[in-house]
C-alpha positions in Angstrom: 0.1 0.1 0.3 2.8 2.1 1.1 4.4 1.8 -2.2 1.2 2.5 -3.9 0.9 5.6 -2.0 4.4 7.1 -3.2 3.7 6.0 -7.0 0.8 8.2 -6.8 2.5 11.5 -5.1 3.8 12.4 -8.9 0.1 12.9 -10.4 -1.0 14.2 -7.1 1.7 17.2 -7.0 0.7 17.4 -10.8 -2.9 18.0 -10.3 -2.4 20.1 -8.2 -0.2 22.8 -9.5 -2.1 22.7 -12.7 -5.3 22.9 -10.7 -3.5 26.3 -8.5 -2.4 28.1 -11.8 -5.0 26.9 -14.9 -8.1 26.8 -13.1 -7.7 30.2 -12.5 -7.5 31.4 -15.5 -10.3 29.6 -16.8 -9.0 26.1 -18.0 -10.3 22.7 -16.8 -9.4 19.5 -16.3 -9.7 16.5 -18.8 -11.5 13.8 -16.7 -8.8 12.6 -14.5 -6.1 13.0 -16.7 -2.9 14.6 -16.9 -4.4 17.1 -19.9 -6.1 19.9 -19.3 -8.0 22.4 -22.2 -8.6 26.5 -22.5 -11.9 26.1 -24.8 -11.8 29.0 -27.8 -14.7 28.1 -29.3 -13.5 27.1 -32.5 -10.2 25.8 -31.7 -8.4 24.7 -28.1 -5.0 25.5 -26.2 -4.5 22.0 -25.1 -2.3 21.8 -22.2 -0.5 18.2 -21.1 2.0 17.3 -18.2 2.9 14.6 -20.7 4.3 11.4 -18.8 7.5 9.2 -19.3 7.7 5.7 -20.1 11.0 5.9 -18.5 11.3 7.6 -15.9 8.6 9.2 -13.6 7.8 12.9 -13.4 6.6 14.8 -16.5 6.7 16.7 -19.6 4.8 20.0 -20.3 3.5 20.4 -24.0 1.3 23.1 -25.3 -0.7 23.7 -28.5 -3.6 24.8 -30.2 -6.0 22.4 -31.8 -8.3 23.8 -34.7 -11.8 21.8 -34.3 -12.3 22.2 -38.1 -11.3 18.5 -38.8 -14.4 15.8 -36.4 -11.7 13.9 -34.3 -12.3 12.1 -30.8 -8.9 13.3 -28.9 -6.9 16.2 -28.9 -3.6 16.9 -31.2 -1.3 19.7 -31.5 -1.6 21.6 -34.2 0.5 25.2 -33.5 2.9 24.5 -30.7 4.1 21.7 -29.0 6.7 20.4 -26.0 7.8 23.3 -23.8 11.6 22.9 -22.1 12.9 19.7 -20.3 11.8 16.3 -19.0 11.4 17.6 -15.6 12.1 14.0 -13.3 10.8 13.1 -9.9 13.0 12.4 -7.2 11.0 12.9 -3.8 8.1 15.4 -3.1 10.7 17.7 -1.7 12.5 18.1 -5.0 9.4 18.1 -7.3 6.5 19.9 -5.9 8.3 23.9 -6.3 9.5 22.3 -9.6 6.2 20.8 -10.9 5.0 24.3 -9.3 6.9 26.8 -11.6 6.4 24.2 -14.5 2.4 24.6 -13.8 3.2 28.8 -14.2 5.0 28.0 -17.1 1.8 26.8 -18.6 -0.6 29.5 -17.7 2.0 31.9 -19.6 1.8 29.7 -22.3 -2.0 29.6 -22.4 -1.9 33.1 -22.3 0.3 33.5 -24.9 -1.7 31.7 -27.3 -4.8 33.6 -26.7 -2.5 36.4 -27.1 -1.3 35.0 -30.4 -4.7 33.9 -31.8 -6.9 36.3 -30.9 -9.0 35.9 -34.1 -9.5 34.0 -37.1 -7.4 36.5 -39.3 -4.7 35.8 -36.8 -5.0 31.8 -37.2 -5.4 32.2 -40.8 -1.6 34.7 -41.2 -0.1 31.7 -38.8 -1.3 29.2 -40.8 0.0 30.6 -44.0 2.7 31.3 -43.1 3.4 27.7 -41.8 2.6 24.9 -44.6 5.9 24.1 -46.0 6.4 20.8 -45.9 3.9 20.7 -43.6 0.9 18.6 -45.6 -2.2 18.4 -43.5 -1.1 22.0 -41.7 -2.1 22.8 -45.5 -5.7 21.2 -44.9 -6.2 23.7 -41.8 -4.4 26.8 -43.8 -7.5 26.1 -46.8 -10.3 26.0 -44.6 -9.1 29.0 -42.6 -8.7 31.4 -45.9 -12.2 30.4 -46.7 -13.5 31.2 -43.6 -11.9 34.8 -43.9 -12.7 35.0 -47.6 -9.5 34.7 -49.1 -11.0 32.0 -51.9 -8.5 32.3 -54.3 -5.8 31.5 -51.8 -8.1 28.8 -50.2 -9.0 27.1 -53.8 -5.6 26.7 -54.5 -4.2 25.1 -51.0 -7.3 23.3 -51.1 -5.9 22.0 -54.7 -2.8 21.5 -53.5 -4.2 19.4 -50.4 -6.1 16.9 -53.1 -3.1 16.5 -55.4 -0.7 15.1 -52.4 0.3 11.3 -51.8 -1.9 10.0 -48.7 -1.8 6.3 -47.8 -5.0 3.9 -47.7 -5.5 4.8 -44.3 -9.4 5.1 -43.0 -9.0 8.5 -41.4 -7.1 10.3 -44.4 -9.2 8.8 -47.3 -12.4 10.3 -45.2 -10.3 13.7 -44.4 -9.3 13.7 -48.8 -13.1 13.7 -49.5 -14.2 16.3 -46.7 -11.4 18.5 -48.7 -13.3 17.9 -51.8 -16.9 18.9 -50.5 -15.5 21.9 -48.6 -13.7 23.0 -51.5 -16.7 22.4 -53.9 -18.4 25.4 -51.3 -16.0 28.3 -51.8 -17.9 29.5 -54.2 -21.0 29.9 -51.1 -19.6 31.3 -48.7 -21.9 31.0 -46.7 -22.7 26.7 -46.9 -18.8 26.8 -46.9 -18.8 29.0 -43.2 -21.9 26.2 -42.0 -20.4 23.3 -43.0 -17.4 24.1 -41.0 -19.4 25.3 -38.5 -21.1 21.9 -38.4 -17.6 19.8 -38.6 -16.8 22.3 -35.2 -19.6 20.6 -33.6 -18.9 17.7 -34.4 -15.5 18.2 -33.1 -17.1 19.9 -30.0 -19.5 16.8 -29.2 -17.2 13.8 -29.7 -14.5 15.6 -27.2 -17.4 16.0 -24.7 -17.6 20.0 -24.9 -21.1 21.6 -25.0 -22.4 22.7 -27.9 -21.4 26.5 -29.4 -23.7 27.1 -32.0 -22.6 31.4 -32.1 -18.4 30.3 -32.3 -17.8 31.4 -35.7 -20.1 34.4 -35.6 -17.3 37.0 -33.9 -14.3 35.2 -35.6 
């Protein structure tokens, strides 16, 4: 029993530190996991205190996840690993260190919120970040369509459509979704409604409340 209690100590310290720093700025914990999220309506900030397979302790991953691809689970579409692995040797060593890491996580959340204050900010970031990042092009195409840059959206959708894919179901489905959305670019209201529907489905899959007005002030 004592060994089991000791094994749980890092997770408890991580949870307490994260709660102290992330909950006051509007983040919430995903179940009993080491993952927290900040719900930005049509995107998320994902904060993960990732364990190691080799040593007790944690990594810190913070990044943005765009919700216009319906999927269950979290992804890092902009940002990921922050710093180095924080090892656990003792409660005395780990507690102040993980408290500092959680404070850093909170700073990263605020930075992401500032970086992506509007859909135009996301669009500019994505359009500048598509080189050699195949799946990023899909996200950039959607963002371009949402902000009304139809020519660029069409160009990006065409680039994505021409990329080779493996015969994996999710890639085939995404290719089909790409074609359907590209066909709607000349009807902006329909395109926007279709993207909104995808966002709502992604929110549902991840146990987030329905937010039909999430794109209204984007």
